[in-house]
N, C-alpha and C positions, 0 to 999 in steps of 0.2 A: 267366266270365272277369274277370280285374284288369280295372278301367275303365283309360284309357288316360292316360298320363301318373302314374300313382301306382305309387311304388315298391312292391318286392317282395320279400320276407322269403324268402330262401334258405337252407334248410340240407343237411345231407348228411356223407358217411363217404367216406373216400379209402383205399384198399386197395393193396396188391402184389399181381401175381399170384400168388402163396401162400397170398390172405388174408390176411396180417399189416397192421394199421391201420400207418398212416403219419405220425404226428406231423410237425410241420412244415413240411408241404407250403403253398406260396404260392398262396393261389386272390387271383386280380384280376378286376376287369370290365377286359376288355381295352380298349383305350384310353383309359383312366382312370386316377386314382389311384387310385381305391376298392380298396382289398385286405382280407385277412386272412390266416393262418395257421390249419392245422390243431391242436388241441391232443393232450394226449397221448396220447387214444384215438383220433386221425386223424379228427375230428369237426371240421364247422364249420359257421357261420351267417355269412350275408353278405346288406346289402341293395342289389340292381339298381336301375337307374333305369325301366327298361321289359322286355315282352317279348322286344325285340330283343337284348338284350343278350347278352355272349358271356362264361363265364367260363373263364380261363385257368388251367390246373393245373400246375404246375411243382415239382419236387424234385432236389436235387443227384443223378445217377447214375440218374435216370429220363426217359422222352422225354415231352415234355409234350403235353398232352392240351386239347383245346379243345372246349365245349360250349355251345349256345345254348339260352338260359333255357325260351324259350315259354311254355307255360302251366304248367312243370313249377316245382313247390316243394322238392320235395327231389331232391337228384341227388347219386348215389352214384357214384364213378371207382374205378376198377382200371389203376393205373399201371403199366406195362412199363418193365423193367429198358433202360436206353441200351444199345443191344446196340452200337450204336457207339462208345461208352466201353469196353464190356467188351470189342470186339476191337481195341481202337485197337492199330496196330503202332509198333513200335520198329524204328529203322535199327540191323542189326548187319551184321557184316563180309559181304559180297558178298551183301547183300538185305535183306530186311526180314522179322520174326514178329510173331506175336500176342503182343500183351505177357503174355497170361495164359500163354503156352507158354514164354515164357522164363526158364530154370536159372541163368543169370547174373545178375551183379548188374551192373546197367545205370542211370546216373542222366541224365535227360535235361531241356535247360532249351529253350525255346520263342524266337522271334523276339522275340515281347511282353515275354518278362522279359529279354531281353538289350538292347533297347532301354528299359527302363526308366530303367536308371541309362547314361545316353547317355556315351561316351568313346570315346577312338582307334581303340581295340582290344577285341574280346571279351571277349579273360581278363579283363580287368577285369572286364565284368559278368556274369563267372562265378563271382567270388566270393561263396563261403556259398550258392550254389543247390543244389550237388551235395555228399551225401555223401562223405567219404574223399577229396576232392578239397581241396588247399590253391593257393590260388594267394597267391604273393608279390609284393606289389609293392614290389620294391628301391631304386626312387627315384621321386623327383617330374616327369620328363624328362617330355616328350610321349611317348615311345614307352612310359614305366613301367617297362622293364627286367623285365618279368615273370617270374617261374618259376614253372612247376607241378608239383606234386609229388602222383602219386596213390597213396596208400597207403605213404608211407614210401621214403626213399632207398636203393635197394639195389645200387647199386653206386660205385666210385672215380674210376676212370679212364675208363670210356664216360660218355655221355652220361645223365643220371636224366630228358631230354625224354619227353614221351610222343609218342607216334606222330598224328599231323595228317593226317586222312585226309579231303580234300574234294572232294565228289560221286564220291568213288573212287577219288581218285588223290592219293600221299602229297603232303604240299607241306612247305616249308621258309618259314621268315621268318615263320610263321602272324600272327605280331603285325602286320603290317600288312596284314592282311585286314579288307574293309570292315565293319563288323559289320552296315551297314544291310542287306547282301547275304545274311546269312543267315538260312535258315527254320527250322533246330534242330540243336542238338546236342548227340551222345549219348554221355557217358564209358563204355568198356568196363574195370571195374575188375579182374575176376578169369579166371581160366585161363579157365572155360569160354567168355569171352565173346572175350577177347584172343587165344588160342592159334589163330584160323583166321588173325593175324598173324603167327604163326611166331617168327621170329629178330627181328622188330623190337615185341614186343608187352610185352615186360618189364615194362615203363616204365607200361603201360594205352594205350590208344587214344583219342583223340576222333574222334568221326565227327562230319563238319558235310557236313550238307544246304544248297548256297545254293537261291535262290528262282529259280523259273523262270513261264513264262506262266502263265494264267488257266486252272484245270480248267474252269470252266464257260463257256459261249457269251456272252462279253461284256470289252468293252475297259476295263481300270482304270486310271487315271492318277491319280498319288499324289505328294506333292510334300513331304518329309519336311525341317526343320531346325533349328537352335538355336544360340543364339552365347550364350558361358559365359565368367566371369570369376574368376580364379584369383590369389589373394593365399598370400601366405606365411602359415602357420597359427599359430605359434609363433617365438619367436626363440631363440637358444640365448644363454643369460645369462653375458654376456662383461665384461672390465672397459671402463668408459669411459675418459677422457683421463686424469682425475685420480687414480683408480684405477692404472691402468698405471703412470704415474709413480711412484705411491708405491710401488709393487712395486719398480720398478727402484731407487729411491732405498734401500728397504731391503736388497735384495739387496746393491747398494754396501757400505752398511752393513755385513753380513753378511759381505763377502768375509774378512777378518782370521780367521773361525771356520774356513776350509777352506784359508788361506794362510797361511806365515810370511812377511811383511811387513816388510822392513827401516823403520826409523822414519819415517815420511813417503812411505812408497814403494807406499801404499795407494793403488789406482789413487780416481780423483776423477769422479765424474759431471759433465758440464756441460749445462746446458741455453740456449745463448747462441746458437740459429739463429736467426736474427727472421723466417724465413720459417715457423717452427711456435712461437715463443716468443714472449712478451711481455719487457719490460723485466723484471719480475719473475718471471720464468723458468715461468710458468705457460703451458700450453695454449691456442694460438690455437685451435684447432680440437676440436671431439669425433665424429668420426666415426663413424655407424653403417652400418657396414662391409654390413651383414645389408640395411640398407633399402636404400643405395644399388646394390648387387649384385642385387637382384632389383624386380619391377616386379609391377602388375595384370597378367597376361595375358588377355587376348581373343583368344577362339577360336570360330571357326564349321564349320557342317557344313552342308550339300545337298545332298539325296538325291533326283534325279527317277525315279519308275519308270515304265515303260508296260507294262502285263501283258494280253494278248490271249487268247484260248480260243476253238478252234470243236468241231465233231465229231471231226476227224481231227488235227489238229494245235492247236498253242499257240506263242508265241511272248515273251520278256519281254526287255525295255532295260533298263539299270542303270545311272544315271552320277551318281558321286559326287566333290564335292569340299569337301575338309578343312582346313583353316589351325588347326593346333593349336600356341600360342604355350606356351614355358617358362615359369616364372617367373623364372628367372634370365635376363640379359639377352640378347639376340640370340637365344637359344638358340629352334626351333622345328621343326616337322616339318610337310609342306603333302604330301597327298595327293589324285590325278585318276587316279578308278579308272572304267573304263567294263567293265560286262559284260553278255554276251548268250547270251540261250537259246534252242534252238529246237527243238520235240518233234512228227515227223510219224509218222502212222501209215498211210504209202500203200495198206498191203492188211491185211488182218486178221491173216496172218498174219508181221507184219513190223512192226518201230517202228523209227526212225533218229532220235537225238537227238544234239546237238552243243551244247556249254557252255563259252565262253571268255571269259576278262577280261583286262584289260590294267591294271596296276597301277605308276603312278609316286608315287616319294615323294623328296621333298629334304628335307632334314633341315640344321639345323646345329648340331652336336653338344655337350656340355659333357664333358668328360672326367668319368667316372663311375667310374674305378678307378684304382690305383695310388697312389703316395705323393707325388708331385709337387708343386709349386707351383702347382695348379690352382687356379681362382676358388674351388671349395667347398671348400677349405682355407681360402686367404687370405682371405676372408670372416669368416673367425672369427680368424686370426690378424695379420692386418695391423695394426701399432699405429694406435690409435684416434686420436693424435694430428695423422696426415697427413691432408691434404685428398685429394679424390678429384683436383683439379687445383690449380695453385697460381694464383696470378693470370695471369701471363702465359700460361696454357695449356698449361703443360707437365705431363705425367702426375706425380703422386708414386711413391715407390717407397719400397722400407723402406732403401735403403742411399743415400737422397738426403739426406742430413745432415753438416754440418759438425761434429756433437757426437757421442761416442763410446758409444754405443750397442750396437754390437758386434750388431745384428737380422739375422737369416737374412734373406738376399737373397730378395726377392719383390717381383714386380711389382703392382700395387692390383689388385683382383678388377677393377672395373670396366674398367682400362684391360686389360685380359686379355678379358674378355669382348667389348668394343666393337670390338678389333684382331685378336684372334686368329679366323682362318676353320678350321672343321672340317667340308667339307660334304660330306656322304654321300647321293648318288644314286644311287637303285636302281630297275630297269625289270623288272617281271615281266609274262612273258606264260604264261598258266597255262589249262587245262583238258582238257576229253577230247571226242573223238566216240566214240558206242557205236550199236551194231546189234546187234537182238535178232529172234531167230525163235520164233515160236512153234509148236513141232514138232508137239505133243500139247496136249491141254485138262491145263492144269498142267506141263508140260513146256516149258521155255522154254532156248535157246542165247542167250547174250549174248556178245561181242567186243568190248571198248572196249581205246583206245589213248589216253593220257595223257601231257600234258607240264609240264613247273614248267621254265621257262627263266627266269634271271635274269642281269641285267646290275648289276655295281655300278661308280661309278667316285666314288672318295674323293680330293679336294683338301683339303690342307692347306696353310696359310700362316700362320706365326708371325714376326712384324715383328722388328724389330732392335734395337727398346729395350724389349723384354720382360725385365727382370732375374731371371736363374736359370731361363730358359725358355728364349732364344733372342738375347738378347744377346749380341755385336754383331752378329752374321753375318746373322742372320735364320735362316730355316727353310721350304724348301717341299718336297712332296709331291705325287706321283700315286699313285694305285694303280688298275689297273685288273682286274676279277674278272669270268667268266664260268661261270657254274654251268649245265650242260644234265641234266635228269634227263627219263629218259623210262619209262614202263611201258605192258607189255601184256600185258593179261589176257583169258580166254576160258575160262566156265566154264556149266555145265547146272545148272537148278534146278528142282524137281520140289515144287510144292508142291499137295498135295490132299487131299482129306476122302476116303479108304474107308469106305463106308458110315457109320451114323451114330456109330459107337466109334472111329474110328480117325482119326489124319490125321497125315500126312508133310510136312515141309520140311526140301529137302534141296540141296547143292549140292555139285560136283566141279568142280575147276579146278586152270588152271596157271597162270602169271604168270611176266615175265620183265622184270628192271629192271635198269636201268642209270646211272650216275654220271659226268660228267665236269665237271672242276673244271681252270680255268686262270685263274694270276693274274701280272700282271707291274706293276713298279712303278720308280719312280726317284725320287729324294731328291737335294737340294743346300744347300748352305749359300755364304754369302758374299755376300750383295746389299749393294750401298753403299746403297740406299733400299728403299721399300717400295712405287713403283710398278709392278714386274712381276709379282710375288706369282708362282704356279705359270704364270703366262699364259705367259711365259718365263724356263724354268729355265736357258737358256744364260746368263741376266744374272747368275749367281752363280758365284764363282770355284772352289767346292770340291765338285765334285758326288760323291755317293758310289755306289759300284758299283751298277749295274743288276740288279735281282730277278728271278725269274721261276720261274714253277712249274707245274705239269703233272701232274695225277694223274685217277685213274679208279676204281672197283669196279662188281661188277656182280653179280645174284641173280639164280635160276635156284629159282622152287619150283611146287611140289605141292600142293592142297591138298582137305578136305572134310569136310561137315559135314552131320550128318543127326539130325533135331528129331522123335522118337517121340511124339505124344498119345494117351492112350485113355482114353476117357469123359470127356474134356475134364476129367480130374483127375490122371492120371500122367502124368509127362512125363520125356523124357530127352535129353539132345542130346551125342551124340559127336563130336570136333571133331580133325584133325589135319592138321599141316603138314608137308611137307620142305622146307628149307631148304638152297639153294650159295649160296655166299657167297666170291667171289673174294678177302676182307680175312682168310681166315686159312686155318692152316698146310695144308699138300698131306696130310697126313693125316687132316684133320679137318675138311675142306671142306663136307661136309652135314651135318645134326642134324635130328632127328626131335620134333615137338613135337604131344602128342597132349594130349588133356582131356577129362572125362567132366563131365555135371551133370545130376542128377536133381531132380524136384520133385513135390510130392503138394499140388493144392489140396484142402484140408481140408473147407473151407467147402462140397463137393459131396457129403459123405457124407452119409446119411439121417441120424446121430445130430445133423450141424449144423444141418440145413434143419428137423430136428424138435424140440430143444431148446435151441437157441443162435440166435433168432431177430436178436437186436441184432446179429450178425456179418453183415457182406458179403459179406467175402471173407477166408480164411486160406490162405497158401499157404507152403508149407516146400520151399526149395530149399539145395541144396548141390552143391561143385562141385571136383573136383580137376584139376590140370594143369600141365602145363612150356610154360614160356616161355622168348625167348633175347634177348641182348640184342648186336647186331650193330654198334654205333654207337661204332666206334674208327676212328681212324685208317687209310687205306691203306697197305698195304704194311707192317704192322708184323710181319709174321711173318717176313721175309723180312731176307736181309744188304744193306744198302743202299749206295750210295756217293756220299760227299759230294764238295766240290771245293772248294778255296783257293787260294791262293797258297805260295810256300815260297821262299826264299834261295836260290838257286845261282850259285855263282862271282859273289857281289854283286849278282847281279840278280833280280828276280820272277818267276818262272814258275811257269807255271799247275799244280796237283798235284791228286789227287783220292786219296781214302782210303775206305777202309769204316770207317763211323761206327754199326754196328749190326748184330746176332748172329742170324742165322737163327733160328728157331724152328719146326719144321717140325709140330711139333704142338698148338699155339696154337689154340682152340678158344672156341667162345661162352661169354658169362658163360649162364647157366642159371637161371632162376627156377622154382622149382615153388610153386604156392600152393594151399592149401587154405580154402574157403570154405564157413560154413554160417550162413542167417539165414530171413527169413520178411518176408513181407509182408502185413498185418493193416488191414482196413478194416472199420470198427465205423457203427453209428448212422444206418442211410440214408448211409453213404460221409462221415459227418461228421469223422471222427475214422479217421486213415490212420496209419501205422506201420511203416517199413521199418527191418531190425534186421539186421546183417550181423558175424560174429567172420569175422576171418582171418589166417591164420599165411602170412608169405612165406619162402621159403628161400632166396636166392643164393649158387650153387656157384661155381666154378671164375671168382672172381673176378680180373681181371688187375690183376697187381702186378709193380712189377720184384723181379726173384729176383737176389740177390746172384751173382756167379760168381767162379773163382779169379783175381787180377791178373794172372797167365801168360797168360790169352786176349789180352790187351790192353784190354778191357772191364770195367767193374765191375759190369754187371748187365744180366738179359735180361727181357722181359716173358713173363711165363708166366701160368698158373693155379694160383694159391696161395692164393686168400681164400672166406671165404664172411660174407654177412651176410646176420641175420633181420629180420623186420618182422612184428609180431602188433600187430592192434589191434581196434575195432570202429567200424562205422559207424551210426548212430542218426540218422533223419530221423524225423521227429513231424510231422505238417500235421493243421490243425483246421478246421471248418469253427463258429465261433463263433455267429454269426448269419447269416440268409441271407432277406432278405423283400422285398420289391417295390424297397422305398424305402434299406434300410439292409442289406450286407453287413460281414462281419469276419473275415477270414482269418488263421492263425497259422501259421509254419514253425519248427520249432527242429531245428538242425543241430547234431550232435555227434560229432566227430570224437577217436577216440585212437589212438596210435601209440607204442610202444615199439620202437626202433632197437637192434640190438646185433649185434656182431663176433663170429662164433662161429669163424673161423678165419684164422692169418696165416700161410701159409708151415708148414714142419716141424715147427718151434720155438715157432709161435706168438709169435715176436720184437716187440716193439713196432715200430710204424714211425710214424717221423717227417715227416711230408709235405710241413711247411710251412704257411702261409707262413713264410719265415725272413726276420724282421726282428726287431726287439728280443725279447730272451734266446734264440736260437732258434728252432725252428720254435714255432709258437702253436697247433699242433693236433696231435693225438697219435693213431694209429693203435693200440688196444688190443684183446686178447679180454676180451671181458665188458662192455665198454662202446659208449656209442654212436657212429656215424660225426661227425665234426663236432664232437669232442670238444675244448674248450679247454685247453690247457697252459700253465702257468707257473707263478710261487711264490704262495704263499699271505701276503698282508700283514698282521701281525698288530698293527699300532702303530707307533708312530713311536718311535724311542727319548727316554728320559725323560731328565732332569739325575739322575737319582739311577742311571742305568744307563749312564753314560758310560764304568765301566771294560770292563763288558763290550761297548758297542760299540766303543769302540778296538780290543778282540780281533778285531776282521772292519773292520777299518780306518774306521770311520763314526763321528760324535759324536752327541750329544744334535738332535733335530730331524729327522734322515734318518729314513728306511722302513729300518720290522723287519718282515725278511722272513724266510719258511722259508730252508732252506739247500738243500732240495730242490723239484722240481716236482712238481708235481701235476694231475690233471683238476680245473677249475676248473667246469665244465659244459659245455651243449649247445645250439648254437643251433637243434636240432632241437626244438618245443614238443610237450608230452604231449599237450594237448588244445586243439584250434582246433574254432570252432563259429561259427555265425546264429542270431539271434533276427530274425522279419521279421514285421510285421504290415503284412497290406494292409486299407484299410478303404473303402466304399462308401456315399456319402449322394446316390442319387436320382443327378445327373449328373457328382458331386465324388468324386473318389478320392482317397485318401493313404495313401503307403508309409511305414514308419518301419523302419530297416535296422541292424542292429546286429552287429556282430562283435568275436568274442573270441577270447581264448588265454592258454591257464593252464599255466604249468611251461614248459621252456628258457631260456636265459641270453641276453644281450647282450656279445659282445666291443666294446665303444668304444676302439679302439684311438687313437683320438683324445685321450684321455689322456695318452701320453706326450707330445706336445708343447703340451696346452691347461694341464695341471696337474702331471705329474712334472718339467716341466723349466720354469724361466722366466728371462724376461732375452732370450730370442731371438725373440720377438712379444708378440705379444696372448695372452690365455689364460681360462679359465674363471673365473668372482666368487670360486668358493673358495680360489683361489690366495691370495687376500687376506684374503677374513672367516672362512676356516676355518683359515688356515694356524698352524702349532707355533710358538709363543711360550714364551718362561718360563711366560707365566702362562695359556696356552690347551696345555698337554701331551697331554691326551685327545684325539687328533683322528687321522684319518688322511692325513691333507694334511700335505705336509713343511711344513719351515721354509723362508721365501721364501730363493730363492738365486740369484744371479743367473748364467746356463748359461755367460755367453764368459768370464768372467772368476774362477770357480769350480767349473767342471763341472757334473754333473748326476747324480741317483741316480736313473735308470727302469729297471723290468724290467717285462715284462707279469704282473701281479699280478694277485691276487682283488680289488683295488680298481679297476681296469680293468670289471671284472666286473657286470652288472646282471640282476636278474631280470627276464626277458621278458615277464610277463605282461600285456597291456591288455586294455580296453573301448574299441571305438571305434562312434561313433556314423558307420557307413559311408554313409549317403544319407538323404533328408531329400524326398518326392517328394509335391506337389500337382499333381494337376490337374483342366481341365474337361473332358467330354464334350458339345456342344452338340446339344438335343434330337433328336429325329427329323421334329416339326414344323415346325424351323429349316431341318433339313436337306433337307427334301422342298420349302420353298419354292427354296431357294437354289438346288436342284438339285446337291445334294454328297452322296455317300454319308457320307463321316466329317468329323470338325471338334473338332480337340482340341490346346488347348493345356495346356503345365505351365511347373513350376519343377522345379529339382531342388538341394538343397545336398549335396554332396558331400564327406566328409571333414572332417565337422562339427567334432568335438571328440574329444581319445582321453585314455582315463583309465590312467597307468603308473605305474610304478614310480618313487620318488622318488630313487633312486640312480641314473636313466638322466638322461641331461643332453644327449641330442642331439635330432635334430627332429622324428625318427619313431622307435617299437622296433621297426618291422619294415622290416629293408633291408640290402643286403649291399655293398662296394664289393672285394669278392672274390671274382672267377669263378673256377668251377670246384668240379666236386660235392666234390672230397675237401677243399675246406674247410666245405662245409655251408653252414649260412645263419646271419644274424644275427653277421657280423663288419663292422666298415666304420672305417676313417679319414676320419672325414666323409662328409656325405652331399649329393645335392640332395635337397633338402627338396620336400617333397611337400605340395602348397596344399589349401588350401580352398576349392573351387569351386562357382559361384552360376550356373545354367543354366537358362534361358529357352526353349523350343522349343515348336513347332506342329506337328503333321501334318494336312493334309489330303488326302483322295482324293475324283476324282470317278468 
């Protein structure tokens, strides 16, 4: 026997159930920091304090084993594979499946991963976590203006957004859902997984499971909070006061080059306004409008969760308050969210569950699209020698000077942000109730009813003194919207093992859905002052005609899915759905969407078991199927009637007229998708690889087809286009180091997508869809090219003095832009490669996350070059208009000669100078946390206590030719214009967050 208190040397070996040695197994003296790991032969040696010591053996993918030392000096252990991990279930449409049985391409993120990157919405936290999914953050506003694209854009006039299904109910405005309430998110990417949603599954499906009550018999109370500080990450490089004045003076000096003036008649610039210039004509102010229009945004989030479980029931109650400030002055988003879930099993054959949430958001929004004098534009273009306010307290504007600058009229951005109101108040009541009857072992009948009822109240007031916006009459507007969506679904599920070799997982059901939408609005102008605003619109003198709208659509569906597994290695899944929709033509109300998925777990074959022992799992899978896109406007297949007024006998009289041709053959856009891939785990699951190749072909694209003018119309909506997407999704995950004190995990996510237009109408004619602005349509649809292709001229340089005669032939002079004579495709906003590189490290109770995001390929259309580089004199501009401008001494440049637009005109066309490489590398987030040890928690009566800090959007490395705030963005809404087009941006901040998680 060993003497009391003497250390004991223990040696041994660790094997798996197949007698393979297990290297890298953690061997720890339980309750201490004493530990070691097994060597390459699975052997270990450790010194323990006494015979009462217990050794804990743990390894990724295996069940932890504990052995008391006693009088032993040699301990050999066999670790069993973790059946819970092997039998992990994933949420699929209308049920769950074992992950090992899935034949489709499904990605998953958990609540832990979502909350690692605290943000207002869950979409931001999903960036880079799931292969094949691109989450574009198109704005720095509190809502983020996120756009999600799964495996490429496959539509033009329909929505490209995925279908969001929350606890079995389709949800609109998912971006406002509280991320703290989410338990997990599954992303369905291929036809085998999405076909169960038929006509709404072509853009992919995101299944969201929210938190409910505890599964165990206990009460848990949790409080999660954070406070964040956001600041402008970078400033655009614009002219200061002296530089701007130099540009204006140079423009006046160059005026005779563009106009034939009589002697002494050339315009003369004055700088005599005493409010702006001193006696020497030098500016009194040098206002940095980017600094003045932005702030340090302080945001906060508070979440209280109470969860209780029992043998027969469970309940969860959740309350959240979020106040998210934008970095642009006076912009904010506030959310109050309450959620309640109750599940009960009153009988062995009967379950009941209810899940309801109420979500209220109040927002003061900054205009993020369009081309007007919004603050995101004027904080760049407002001349820098104007102050925010004059000494008398009055606001400045670009026209408020006695000198003859000829600036474009604009209110200064601080004035607009502080006084313009754009209130967006939304109330959502969402949830479902479900009854489940356990008819036979493995056979259940479930019926559920869900609603998504949304009320929206929008209030706008634009004051009487906002130049070129609402002066001198002011503007008020109130819009009310109600959207009521309901669905009722009943389905049978059969999930059973039939003997040792057969397993079936099937669902058969039907669904009814209906959506009704109503909107009413009123607007008015002619306020004498800014007292009443939208609170008394009758105080204005010029009301607009009131507006109203009412529309609805309905769907009726039948669906089936059968999954069969033989010997835990041969897999098949057949899925089909029949959808009928009121949105489509009388001849095509219904459509059928089938799919087939096959899988083979090769690693369970004897060959692998006996010869490739380093492989833990290798599963091959493939699928093919059809899905549809029903997300078009209502009544598009019908002839519709519009109303207006007509002048009859000198008086206005009501009138009605047909404004659309009917198309009884209008049908769904259909997407066929082929997918082949594999899942590989090696070296005791320390290295995992998911690989997928896909080809998606979307046919019957909805486009406007020209019709003879004799019909009284120019076009009719028809199914005449085809688009393809092909690509690969790659996700590599590694456990680099894993022991008691230190761990290091890495994931590399790579996504490649090639988008191509295959067909456009009968003769494949080009279509120019817009946006129609400088140089006409700035995008083009052309067979063989990508959607969202930029369309413009090629800038060949600037005309030199040696080319004066050649320039004169096209009515130009040296110093002006030299462009191609015809337009061509200049790039596309859709990137080729996207991905992430994420490292997670843990040292004892400390954890650290480093998250990089990247894009390779794709271009950016910098529409703001029109007014900040191609023309000068109307306002401020980029510093390159001075430092790189053409002069007789600097003729090898792409930047034109300085020219004062108000007196000499401009030469601005959408050309290749506006287009930049869209590639970038972003340090998306850095997170550092500390989990308080068990010894402290036990003394404090706390289950969990964690503090953390996170730095988001720390830096971005992008092309030098990009001059904006962030290389990812869009100020152009709509699928037809793709991505990465913006006429100025709401800048995306760098945000530092401090947080606390505690539970009892």
